[in-house]
C-alpha positions as CSV (number, residue, x, y, z in Angstrom):
1,M,-47.2,-16.9,48.5
2,K,-46.3,-17.6,44.8
3,K,-43.3,-19.4,43.5
4,L,-40.4,-17.1,42.7
5,R,-38.9,-17.5,39.2
6,S,-35.2,-17.7,38.6
7,I,-34.3,-14.7,36.5
8,K,-30.6,-14.8,36.2
9,V,-27.5,-16.8,37.1
10,I,-24.0,-15.2,37.7
11,A,-20.7,-17.2,37.2
12,I,-19.0,-17.8,40.5
13,L,-15.5,-18.9,41.5
14,L,-14.9,-19.2,45.2
15,I,-11.8,-19.5,47.3
16,A,-12.6,-20.1,51.1
17,I,-10.7,-19.7,54.4
18,M,-11.2,-22.6,56.9
19,G,-14.9,-23.1,56.9
20,L,-18.3,-21.8,56.2
21,S,-19.3,-19.4,58.9
22,I,-21.3,-16.3,57.9
23,N,-21.3,-13.0,59.6
24,A,-24.6,-12.9,61.4
25,E,-26.6,-11.0,64.0
26,A,-29.5,-12.3,66.0
27,G,-33.0,-11.9,64.6
28,W,-36.1,-10.7,66.4
29,T,-36.6,-11.6,70.1
30,T,-39.2,-11.2,72.9
31,Q,-38.7,-12.4,76.4
32,Q,-40.1,-12.5,80.0
33,R,-38.0,-12.7,83.1
34,N,-39.3,-14.1,86.4
35,K,-38.4,-10.9,88.3
36,C,-38.2,-7.3,87.2
37,R,-35.3,-5.1,88.4
38,W,-34.6,-1.6,87.3
39,Y,-31.5,-2.8,85.4
40,S,-33.0,-6.1,84.1
41,K,-36.6,-5.5,83.0
42,R,-39.1,-8.3,83.1
43,F,-40.3,-7.8,79.5
44,K,-38.0,-7.2,76.5
45,A,-38.6,-7.0,72.8
46,L,-36.4,-6.4,69.7
47,S,-37.3,-6.0,66.1
48,R,-34.8,-5.8,63.3
49,I,-34.6,-5.5,59.5
50,S,-31.2,-5.9,57.9
51,I,-29.5,-5.7,54.5
52,G,-25.7,-5.5,54.7
53,A,-26.3,-3.8,58.0
54,P,-29.4,-3.3,60.1
55,I,-31.6,-0.6,58.5
56,C,-34.1,-0.7,61.4
57,L,-33.3,-1.8,64.9
58,K,-36.0,-1.2,67.6
59,S,-35.7,-2.5,71.2
60,G,-37.3,-1.9,74.5
61,G,-37.8,-3.2,78.0
62,D,-40.4,-2.6,80.8
63,C,-41.8,-4.3,83.9
64,G,-45.4,-4.2,82.4
65,Y,-45.5,-4.3,78.6
66,V,-43.2,-3.6,75.6
67,S,-43.8,-3.5,71.9
68,T,-41.3,-2.9,69.0
69,K,-41.8,-2.7,65.2
70,C,-39.8,-2.3,62.0
71,D,-41.7,-1.6,58.8
72,K,-39.6,-1.3,55.6
73,N,-40.4,-1.8,51.9
74,C,-38.6,-5.1,51.9
75,G,-39.8,-6.6,55.2
76,Y,-41.8,-6.2,58.4
77,Q,-41.2,-7.2,62.0
78,E,-43.0,-6.7,65.3
79,A,-42.3,-8.2,68.7
80,K,-44.3,-7.9,71.9
81,A,-44.0,-8.9,75.5
82,G,-46.3,-8.5,78.5
83,W,-48.6,-10.2,81.0
84,S,-50.6,-11.5,78.1
85,G,-47.6,-13.4,76.8
86,L,-44.9,-13.2,74.1
87,S,-45.7,-12.8,70.4
88,A,-44.1,-11.9,67.1
89,Y,-45.1,-11.4,63.5
90,G,-43.0,-10.6,60.5
91,Y,-42.2,-11.3,56.8
92,I,-39.7,-10.6,54.0
93,T,-41.0,-9.5,50.5
94,Q,-37.7,-8.9,48.7
95,N,-34.5,-10.9,48.7
96,I,-32.4,-8.0,49.7
97,C,-33.5,-8.0,53.3
98,A,-33.5,-10.3,56.4
99,R,-35.4,-10.2,59.7
100,G,-32.2,-10.1,61.7
101,E,-29.2,-11.8,60.1
102,V,-27.0,-9.3,58.1
103,I,-26.8,-10.4,54.5
104,S,-23.1,-10.8,53.4
105,A,-21.8,-9.6,50.1
106,L,-21.4,-13.2,49.0
107,Q,-25.0,-14.1,49.8
108,S,-26.2,-11.0,47.9
109,T,-24.4,-12.4,44.9
110,L,-25.8,-15.9,45.3
111,L,-29.4,-14.4,45.7
112,N,-29.1,-13.2,42.2
113,E,-29.9,-16.8,41.3
114,Y,-33.5,-16.1,42.4
115,S,-36.1,-13.6,41.4
116,N,-36.1,-10.4,43.4
117,N,-39.7,-10.5,44.4
118,D,-41.8,-7.4,43.5
119,G,-43.0,-7.0,47.0
120,D,-46.6,-8.2,46.4
121,N,-45.9,-11.7,47.7
122,K,-44.0,-12.8,50.8
123,I,-40.8,-14.8,50.5
124,E,-41.2,-16.0,54.1
125,E,-43.5,-15.2,57.0
126,S,-44.1,-16.3,60.6
127,I,-46.5,-15.5,63.4
128,V,-46.0,-17.0,66.9
129,N,-47.7,-16.6,70.3
130,L,-46.9,-17.9,73.7
131,K,-49.9,-16.9,75.9
132,N,-49.1,-18.4,79.3
133,I,-45.8,-18.4,81.3
134,K,-45.8,-19.6,84.9
135,F,-42.7,-19.6,87.1
136,D,-43.2,-22.0,90.0
137,N,-40.5,-20.8,92.4
138,R,-41.3,-23.3,95.1
139,N,-41.0,-26.4,92.9
140,H,-38.3,-25.0,90.6
141,K,-40.4,-25.4,87.4
142,V,-41.4,-23.3,84.5
143,Y,-44.7,-24.0,82.8
144,L,-45.3,-22.9,79.2
145,S,-48.7,-23.3,77.6
146,E,-50.8,-22.2,74.6
147,F,-47.8,-22.0,72.3
148,S,-49.1,-21.6,68.7
149,G,-47.8,-20.4,65.4
150,K,-47.4,-20.6,61.7
151,I,-44.3,-20.4,59.5
152,E,-44.5,-20.3,55.7
153,L,-41.6,-20.2,53.2
154,N,-41.3,-20.0,49.4
155,R,-39.3,-23.0,48.4
156,N,-37.5,-21.3,45.5
157,S,-36.3,-18.3,47.4
158,G,-32.8,-19.1,48.8
159,Y,-34.2,-18.3,52.3
160,K,-35.0,-20.1,55.6
161,S,-37.3,-19.2,58.4
162,N,-37.0,-20.3,62.1
163,V,-38.6,-19.9,65.5
164,E,-37.0,-20.8,68.8
165,L,-38.5,-21.1,72.2
166,L,-36.1,-21.4,75.1
167,V,-35.6,-21.2,78.9
168,W,-32.5,-19.2,79.8
169,N,-30.4,-18.7,82.9
170,P,-28.7,-15.3,82.3
171,S,-25.5,-14.3,84.1
172,D,-26.3,-10.8,85.3
173,D,-23.7,-8.6,86.9
174,D,-25.5,-7.8,90.1
175,I,-22.6,-5.9,91.6
176,N,-22.5,-3.4,88.8
177,E,-26.2,-3.8,88.2
178,K,-25.9,-4.8,84.6
179,D,-28.1,-7.4,82.9
180,D,-26.8,-10.2,80.7
181,E,-27.8,-9.5,77.1
182,T,-26.0,-12.4,75.4
183,I,-27.5,-15.9,75.4
184,D,-24.6,-18.4,75.7
185,K,-25.2,-22.0,74.8
186,D,-24.3,-23.2,78.3
187,E,-26.9,-20.9,79.8
188,I,-29.8,-22.5,77.8
189,L,-31.7,-24.8,80.1
190,W,-34.3,-26.0,77.5
191,S,-35.1,-25.2,73.9
192,L,-37.4,-26.0,71.0
193,T,-36.3,-24.9,67.5
194,I,-38.5,-25.1,64.4
195,E,-36.8,-24.3,61.1
196,I,-37.9,-24.6,57.5
197,N,-35.9,-24.3,54.3
198,E,-36.8,-25.0,50.7
199,D,-36.2,-28.8,51.2
200,E,-37.1,-29.8,54.7
201,V,-38.6,-29.0,58.2
202,L,-36.3,-29.4,61.2
203,I,-37.1,-29.7,64.9
204,N,-34.1,-29.2,67.1
205,G,-31.9,-29.8,64.0
206,K,-33.6,-33.1,63.0
207,K,-35.6,-33.5,59.8
208,V,-39.3,-34.3,60.3
209,D,-42.4,-34.5,58.1
210,N,-45.2,-34.4,60.7
211,S,-45.0,-35.0,64.4
212,N,-47.1,-34.7,67.5
213,L,-45.8,-31.1,67.8
214,I,-46.4,-29.7,64.3
215,K,-48.4,-30.1,61.1
216,T,-46.6,-29.8,57.8
217,E,-47.8,-29.1,54.3
218,I,-45.3,-29.2,51.4
219,N,-46.1,-28.5,47.7
220,S,-44.0,-27.5,44.7
221,E,-44.1,-23.8,45.7
222,T,-44.2,-23.5,49.5
223,I,-43.6,-25.2,52.9
224,L,-46.1,-24.5,55.6
225,V,-45.7,-25.4,59.3
226,E,-48.4,-25.0,61.9
227,F,-48.5,-25.8,65.6
228,N,-51.3,-25.1,68.1
229,N,-51.7,-25.0,71.9
230,L,-48.4,-26.7,72.7
231,G,-47.5,-27.0,76.4
232,F,-44.2,-27.8,78.2
233,S,-43.1,-28.3,81.8
234,I,-39.4,-27.6,82.4
235,D,-37.6,-28.6,85.6
236,I,-35.0,-26.0,86.8
237,D,-32.0,-27.2,88.8
238,E,-32.5,-26.3,92.5
239,T,-29.1,-24.7,92.6
240,L,-30.2,-22.0,90.2
241,D,-31.8,-18.7,91.3
242,M,-35.4,-18.8,90.0
243,E,-35.6,-15.0,90.0
244,N,-33.2,-14.8,87.1
245,I,-34.9,-17.5,84.9
246,T,-36.1,-16.1,81.6
247,V,-38.3,-17.4,78.8
248,V,-37.2,-16.3,75.3
249,L,-39.1,-16.5,72.0
250,Q,-36.9,-15.5,69.0
251,G,-36.4,-16.2,65.4
252,D,-35.2,-15.1,62.0
253,G,-36.1,-15.0,58.3
254,A,-32.9,-14.8,56.2
255,P,-30.8,-16.2,53.3
256,N,-30.0,-19.9,53.8
257,D,-26.2,-19.4,53.6
258,T,-25.1,-23.0,53.7
259,K,-27.7,-24.3,51.2
260,N,-27.1,-21.4,48.8
261,I,-23.4,-22.2,48.7
262,E,-24.0,-25.9,48.3
263,K,-26.4,-25.3,45.4
264,A,-24.0,-23.0,43.6
265,I,-21.1,-25.5,43.9
266,K,-23.4,-28.3,42.7
267,K,-24.6,-26.3,39.7
268,T,-21.0,-25.6,38.7
269,E,-20.0,-29.2,39.0
270,N,-23.0,-30.4,36.9
271,N,-22.2,-27.9,34.2
272,I,-18.6,-29.1,34.1
273,L,-19.7,-32.7,34.0
274,N,-22.2,-32.1,31.2
275,E,-19.4,-30.2,29.3
276,H,-21.4,-26.9,29.2
277,I,-18.4,-25.2,30.7
278,K,-14.8,-25.7,31.5
279,F,-13.8,-24.2,34.8
280,D,-10.7,-24.8,37.0
281,C,-8.7,-23.2,39.8
282,Y,-5.2,-24.6,40.2
283,P,-3.1,-25.5,42.0
284,N,-5.6,-26.4,44.7
285,P,-4.6,-26.1,47.5
286,A,-2.5,-23.0,46.5
287,N,0.2,-21.1,48.2
288,N,0.9,-17.7,46.6
289,K,-0.7,-17.8,43.2
290,V,-3.7,-19.4,41.6
291,N,-4.7,-19.8,38.0
292,V,-8.3,-19.4,37.0
293,N,-9.3,-21.1,33.7
294,F,-12.8,-20.7,32.4
295,S,-14.5,-21.2,29.0
296,A,-18.1,-21.5,27.9
297,F,-19.8,-21.7,24.5
298,N,-22.6,-19.3,25.4
299,V,-20.4,-16.4,26.6
300,D,-20.2,-13.6,24.1
301,N,-17.0,-11.6,23.5
302,S,-19.0,-8.4,24.4
303,D,-20.0,-9.9,27.8
304,E,-18.4,-8.2,30.7
305,I,-17.2,-10.6,33.4
306,R,-16.3,-10.2,37.0
307,I,-14.0,-12.4,39.1
308,E,-14.2,-11.6,42.8
309,I,-12.9,-13.2,46.0
310,Y,-14.7,-13.5,49.3
311,D,-13.6,-14.7,52.7
312,Y,-15.4,-17.3,54.9
313,T,-17.7,-14.7,56.4
314,G,-19.0,-13.8,52.9
315,K,-17.1,-10.4,53.0
316,K,-15.7,-9.3,49.6
317,I,-11.9,-9.2,49.8
318,R,-11.4,-7.6,46.3
319,A,-12.2,-7.8,42.6
320,L,-9.7,-10.0,40.8
321,Y,-10.8,-9.1,37.3
322,N,-13.4,-6.9,35.6
323,G,-13.5,-6.8,31.8
324,N,-14.3,-8.7,28.7
325,I,-13.8,-12.3,27.8
326,V,-12.2,-13.3,24.5
327,N,-13.5,-16.1,22.3
328,G,-15.6,-17.4,25.2
329,A,-12.5,-18.2,27.4
330,I,-10.3,-16.6,30.0
331,N,-7.1,-17.8,31.7
332,K,-5.8,-15.5,34.5
333,N,-3.1,-15.8,37.2
334,F,-3.8,-14.1,40.5
335,D,-1.5,-13.4,43.4
336,I,-3.0,-14.5,46.7
337,T,0.1,-14.1,48.9
338,E,-1.6,-11.7,51.3
339,L,-4.4,-14.1,52.1
340,N,-4.4,-16.1,55.4
341,K,-4.5,-19.9,55.3
342,G,-7.9,-21.5,54.9
343,I,-10.8,-21.6,52.5
344,Y,-12.0,-18.7,50.3
345,F,-14.8,-18.2,47.8
346,I,-14.1,-16.7,44.3
347,T,-17.0,-15.5,42.1
348,F,-16.9,-15.5,38.3
349,A,-19.9,-13.5,36.9
350,T,-21.2,-12.8,33.5
351,S,-24.5,-11.0,32.7
352,N,-26.6,-14.2,33.0
353,E,-24.7,-17.0,34.7
354,T,-23.1,-17.9,38.0
355,Y,-20.6,-20.6,38.8
356,L,-18.8,-21.4,42.0
357,K,-15.5,-23.0,43.0
358,K,-13.7,-23.6,46.3
359,L,-9.9,-23.2,46.7
360,I,-7.8,-23.8,49.8
361,K,-5.0,-21.4,50.6
362,Q,-2.1,-23.1,52.3
C-alpha cells in the first residue's frame, strides 16, 4: 500500500447546524444466532459498497451457510457466516467509495484534498475471522475463540477502517414473527472495537500503541494492525433468553468525517495566521445574513470559484456563488434566513485550494 499524494486543495467555507453528525449507513456485517427460526435465520451476512448511495448491497440468511459479495472498480467486500465461523474481507481502492458508510457531498469535497488512487493500490483493507462460537445455554455463557485479523490503512488518505465484534440480544417480534434487524446500544451485551485512522489506533475508543490484544506497525505511509487467536468468555444475564443471543462481526472502511473536517479547519486557520489568505464570515453567529470576505495572493482573476453551503449531515444545501474572483478578492453577502438554527459548513473552492470556516446560525 503506497502513500497517496495530495494533488489538489479546494477553498472551503463552512456554516454548520448544531453539531457534526454525518449521514451514515452500517457497513458489512456477518452474524450467528444461537437458534435458527424460519423468520430469524441462524446465519446472516451483508456486503455493501457505497458512494453517495449504495451501489452494491447484497444480503442473505440461512440456517446452514450464507455468503455475500460486492465487487466494484473502487472497492470489494465479501462476508460469510456458517458452522466454520464468521469471516469478512474487503478493501477500497479509490476515494470515491466506502465499504458501507454513504459518502456525503461535503466529504466528497474534502476528499479532493487527497489523491484519487488509480486503483492499483489499496487505500484501506481488512480481513477478519472468528472460527469458533459456542453458546453454553446451561451456564449462560458465550465462548468466542480463534479470532484473528489484519487491518491496514494508508495514512494520507482521509479514510478510517474498523472492525467490531459484539454479543447482541435482539428484540424479535415473536408474535408477528419478525426478527430484529437493528442493533441498539442497550441491546449490546459485550463488544470489542478496533479502529485505525491516519494518526492512531483505537481499542473501544481508547488510543493504544501495542497491547496484549493487538500488534501495531506504524510508518510514514501506513498503519497496520494484526491480532491472532484471541479468545473471550462472556457471561450472559440469567434473565435473558439464550436462544436469541447473537454474535456479530461487522466493520467499515470509509472517509474519516470528523478528522477531515478538523484538518480542513486547521489548514484554513494556519493560512490565515501565516497571512497567506484573508478569510472571514461575519457576523458569527449570524441571524439572517452573513458576509463572506476572502482574498489571496495566489488566486488569478481567471480562476472560477465556488461558494457552497452544507448542513451538519454533509448534505449540500445550495450554491451561494459560482463565478470569477476580481483582483484576488471577493466580498459577498448571503441571505440565510431560511436556514434552521445551528451549525453549517460553507465551502469556498478555487481550482487548486480548499479552505473551511464554521458559522453558527442563530
